[in-house]
C-alpha positions in Angstrom: 154.9 0.6 136.2 154.2 -2.9 135.0 156.1 -4.7 132.2 154.0 -7.2 130.4 156.0 -9.4 128.1 154.6 -10.1 124.6 153.0 -13.5 124.4 155.0 -16.1 122.4 151.8 -17.2 120.5 149.0 -15.4 118.7 145.3 -16.1 118.8 143.4 -16.6 115.5 141.0 -13.7 114.9 137.3 -14.7 115.4 135.8 -16.1 112.2 132.7 -13.9 112.7 135.0 -10.8 112.5 137.4 -11.6 109.7 137.3 -13.1 106.2 140.4 -15.2 105.6 143.2 -15.8 108.1 144.4 -13.3 110.7 146.1 -13.5 114.1 145.9 -11.3 117.1 148.5 -10.7 119.8 147.5 -8.8 122.8 150.1 -6.2 123.7 148.3 -4.1 126.3 145.0 -4.6 128.2 142.9 -2.1 130.2 144.1 -1.7 133.8 143.5 0.8 136.6 142.1 4.1 135.2 143.2 3.2 131.7 140.8 1.7 129.2 143.2 1.5 126.4 143.7 -1.8 124.5 146.6 -2.4 122.1 146.7 -5.4 119.8 149.0 -6.5 117.0 147.0 -7.9 114.1 148.6 -10.0 111.3 146.6 -10.5 108.1 147.4 -13.2 105.6 147.2 -12.2 102.0 143.6 -11.6 101.0 142.4 -11.5 104.7 140.2 -8.5 105.8 137.9 -7.6 108.5 134.1 -7.3 108.1 132.6 -3.9 108.0 132.5 -2.7 111.6 132.6 0.3 113.9 134.0 1.2 117.3 132.1 3.3 119.9 135.1 5.5 120.6 137.1 5.0 117.3 140.4 3.4 116.8 144.0 4.1 115.6 145.9 1.7 113.3 149.6 1.9 112.8 151.0 -0.3 109.9 154.2 -2.0 110.9 154.8 -4.5 108.1 153.4 -5.4 104.6 150.8 -3.7 102.5 147.1 -3.4 103.0 143.9 -1.4 102.5 141.5 0.6 104.6 138.1 1.9 103.6 135.4 3.9 105.3 131.9 3.6 104.1 131.2 6.0 101.3 134.9 6.6 100.6 137.5 4.9 98.4 139.8 2.1 99.5 143.2 3.5 100.4 146.6 1.7 100.2 148.5 1.6 103.6 152.1 0.8 104.1 154.6 0.6 107.0 154.7 3.8 109.0 151.2 4.9 107.9 148.7 5.8 110.7 144.9 5.6 110.3 142.6 7.3 112.7 139.1 5.9 112.6 136.4 8.2 114.0 134.0 7.0 116.7 131.1 5.2 115.1 132.6 5.2 111.6 131.9 2.1 109.5 135.1 0.8 108.0 137.2 -2.3 107.1 140.9 -3.0 106.8 143.1 -5.9 105.8 145.9 -7.2 103.6 146.1 -6.9 99.8 145.4 -10.0 97.8 149.2 -10.7 97.3 150.9 -9.4 100.4 150.4 -9.9 104.2 149.9 -6.9 106.4 150.5 -6.3 110.1 149.3 -3.3 112.1 148.9 -2.2 115.7 145.3 -1.6 116.7 144.9 1.0 119.5 141.4 1.4 121.0 139.9 3.0 124.0 137.1 0.9 125.4 133.9 2.6 126.6 133.3 2.7 130.3 129.8 1.2 129.9 131.2 -1.9 128.0 129.6 -1.1 124.6 131.3 -3.5 122.2 132.5 -3.1 118.6 129.6 -3.5 116.2 130.1 -6.0 113.4 128.4 -5.5 110.0 128.3 -7.5 106.8 131.4 -9.1 105.1 133.1 -6.9 102.5 131.2 -7.8 99.3 132.8 -9.0 96.1 132.0 -5.8 94.4 133.6 -3.7 97.1 136.7 -5.9 97.2 137.0 -5.7 93.4 136.9 -1.9 93.7 140.2 -2.1 95.5 142.8 -1.3 92.8 145.2 -4.1 91.9 147.9 -1.5 91.0 148.2 2.0 92.4 150.6 4.7 91.3 151.3 7.6 93.6 153.6 10.5 92.7 155.8 10.9 95.8 158.4 13.4 94.3 158.5 15.7 91.3 161.8 17.6 91.4 162.8 20.2 88.9 166.5 19.9 88.0 169.0 22.7 87.4 170.7 23.4 84.1 170.7 20.4 81.6 173.3 17.9 82.4 174.3 14.6 80.6 173.7 11.4 82.5 174.6 8.1 80.9 174.2 5.7 83.8 173.0 5.6 87.4 173.5 3.6 90.5 170.9 2.4 93.0 172.3 1.6 96.5 170.7 0.4 99.7 172.4 2.2 102.5 172.2 1.5 106.2 173.4 4.0 108.9 173.8 2.6 112.4 171.8 4.1 115.3 173.0 7.6 116.4 175.7 7.7 113.6 176.1 10.7 111.3 178.1 11.0 108.1 178.8 14.6 109.0 178.8 17.6 106.7 179.2 16.5 103.1 178.3 17.0 99.5 177.8 14.7 96.5 179.3 15.1 93.1 175.9 14.6 91.5 172.3 14.7 92.5 170.9 12.1 94.8 167.3 10.8 95.2 166.3 8.7 98.1 163.5 6.8 99.8 163.5 5.7 103.5 162.8 2.0 104.0 163.1 1.5 107.7 164.2 3.6 110.7 164.5 7.3 110.8 167.0 10.1 110.4 167.3 13.9 111.0 167.8 15.5 107.6 169.0 19.1 106.9 170.4 20.9 104.0 172.7 23.7 105.3 170.8 26.9 105.7 167.4 25.2 105.7 165.1 23.8 108.5 165.7 20.2 109.5 163.1 17.5 109.3 162.8 13.9 110.4 162.6 11.3 107.6 160.6 8.1 108.3 159.6 5.1 106.2 158.0 6.1 102.9 159.5 9.6 103.0 161.6 10.7 100.0 164.4 13.3 99.7 166.5 15.0 97.1 170.1 16.2 97.5 171.1 18.6 94.7 174.6 18.2 93.3 177.3 19.9 95.4 174.8 21.1 98.0 176.1 21.0 101.6 174.2 18.4 103.6 174.5 19.4 107.2 172.7 16.4 108.8 171.7 12.9 107.8 171.8 11.6 111.4 170.3 8.2 112.2 168.1 8.2 115.2 167.9 5.5 117.9 166.5 2.9 115.4 169.1 3.5 112.7 168.0 4.1 109.2 168.0 2.1 105.9 167.2 3.8 102.6 167.4 3.4 98.9 169.4 6.0 97.0 169.6 6.6 93.3 172.7 8.4 91.9 172.5 9.6 88.3 176.1 10.0 86.8 177.6 11.4 83.7 180.2 9.8 81.4 183.2 8.5 83.3 181.8 9.6 86.7 181.5 7.5 89.9 179.0 8.8 92.4 180.8 10.0 95.5 180.1 11.4 99.0 182.7 14.0 99.8 183.2 14.8 103.5 183.7 18.4 104.4 184.4 18.1 108.1 182.6 20.0 110.8 
């Protein structure tokens, strides 16, 4: 085993590979039988790679910000923290930040034994960049509700649960809609299979439904929760014990 501490400084990305400003931090280099390289790449707003392709492909894991990725012949796709992109071997593609936000991702790549390098193509053209939508709208949850109910206000709360903490078995006195921002949690409605919620995932807790688990994992969890409420109601979590 070898521990390699992360360098305190990053290296500017080569000008021939990137349009705009980007920085690379080497996290893991090939050694011994391993030919795997891991870099952290930070793109300033508007920065993007040229068209390029990798002999053995590449995996990107978005850790911060918002960006785009596009394969040749396909549409540009918005990517956010927690998203993973698997690029096939020899597939022409580009990736980078949106025009208004930075973006950071991990780049994981196996290097060929014969030393074949990444092949660079042309810069992303103005027409191609213009094809990236300035605004995207993605339906992440469409939830039918039970019998009609009067709501006259709602609360939006940002909730953080510490690592390995659980609120225990509970119900809410109204419906709850939520979206994970950071971290992860084990989620289970009583009587149903459990799942792991990660950044970008959404959930719905029906009114008075027994929530068996909302257990933060080792990284804790922070989420936005929306609580519709009726006249005179205050949204509440009601513990039920174990």
